[in-house]
C-alpha positions in Angstrom: 102.4 11.8 12.2 99.3 11.6 14.4 99.0 14.1 17.2 97.5 12.9 20.5 97.4 13.9 24.1 99.8 11.0 24.9 101.8 9.7 21.9 102.9 6.5 23.7 99.3 5.6 24.7 98.0 6.0 21.2 101.0 4.2 19.6 100.4 1.2 21.9 96.8 1.1 20.7 98.0 0.8 17.1 100.5 -1.8 18.1 97.6 -3.9 19.5 95.4 -3.1 16.5 97.8 -3.6 13.6 100.5 -5.9 15.2 103.2 -3.4 14.2 106.3 -2.8 16.4 107.7 0.3 18.0 110.9 1.1 16.2 111.8 4.4 18.0 110.5 6.1 21.1 111.5 9.1 23.1 109.4 11.3 25.4 106.4 12.7 23.4 107.3 10.8 20.1 106.9 7.2 18.9 107.3 5.4 15.6 105.6 2.2 14.5 106.5 0.0 11.6 105.2 -3.3 10.2 107.6 -6.3 10.0 108.0 -5.8 6.2 109.1 -2.2 6.8 107.1 -0.8 3.8 105.5 2.1 5.8 105.6 3.7 9.2 103.4 5.9 11.4 104.7 8.3 14.0 102.8 9.7 17.0 103.6 12.9 18.8 102.3 14.3 22.0 100.4 17.6 21.5 99.4 19.3 24.8 96.8 21.4 23.0 95.3 18.5 21.1 91.6 18.8 20.3 89.7 15.6 19.7 87.9 15.6 16.3 84.2 14.8 15.8 82.8 12.1 13.5 80.8 12.7 11.4 82.0 16.3 10.7 80.0 19.0 12.4 80.3 22.7 11.5 82.2 24.7 14.1 83.8 21.6 15.7 87.3 20.1 15.2 87.1 17.9 12.1 89.4 15.0 11.2 92.5 16.1 9.3 93.3 12.6 7.9 92.4 9.0 8.5 93.9 5.6 8.1 92.3 2.9 5.9 93.1 -0.7 6.8 92.0 -3.5 4.5 90.8 -6.6 6.3 89.5 -10.0 5.2 86.7 -10.4 7.8 85.1 -7.1 8.6 83.0 -8.3 11.6 86.1 -10.0 13.2 88.3 -7.0 12.6 85.7 -4.6 14.1 85.4 -6.8 17.2 89.2 -6.9 17.5 89.5 -3.1 17.2 86.8 -2.6 19.9 88.6 -5.2 22.1 91.9 -3.2 21.9 90.3 0.2 22.6 88.5 1.6 19.5 84.9 2.8 19.6 82.3 2.3 16.8 80.3 5.4 16.1 76.6 5.1 15.0 77.3 6.8 11.6 78.5 4.3 9.1 78.5 5.6 5.5 79.2 2.4 3.6 78.3 -1.3 3.7 81.9 -2.7 3.3 83.5 -0.1 5.5 83.4 0.5 9.2 84.6 3.8 10.6 86.0 3.5 14.1 87.6 6.0 16.5 91.0 5.4 18.1 91.4 6.4 21.8 92.4 10.0 20.8 89.3 10.3 18.6 91.0 9.9 15.2 88.6 8.1 12.8 90.1 5.1 10.9 88.4 2.8 8.5 88.4 -1.0 8.3 87.3 -2.2 4.9 87.0 -5.3 2.8 88.2 -5.4 -0.8 86.4 -3.0 -3.0 86.6 -2.0 -6.6 89.2 0.7 -7.4 86.5 3.3 -8.2 84.6 2.8 -4.9 87.5 2.9 -2.5 87.2 2.9 1.3 86.0 5.7 3.5 
C-alpha cells in the first residue's frame, strides 16, 4: 500500500510505468495487478501525506519503502519513466541502478540484472 495525496493519480502513473491494470477502485483507494497476477500494489489517498526526500536528510520525511523494478535496458527504462511522470534526482548510488521519484515523491529503483549479493537500491 502506497499513501499519496491522490491514490488514483499515483496508481495511473504506475499503470503507465509498469503496464499493469487497475483491478479495483473506489474513492481514495486503487489496486493494480500485472497480467500474470503474481503480485499487486494498492494506493490509498492520505490527506496528511508528507512527501519524502531523497536522499535521506535528518529531520525530514524519509522514504518508508521503495519498489525495485528489474529492466533489460536501463537507459530506455529511465527515459520511459521520465516520459510518464517520474523525476530523476541527482544522487545516484550505483552504476546499474537508477533511483527515480514517482509523482508523490516515493523513490523507486530501476535496475539491470545484478549478482544476488549486490542487489538493487
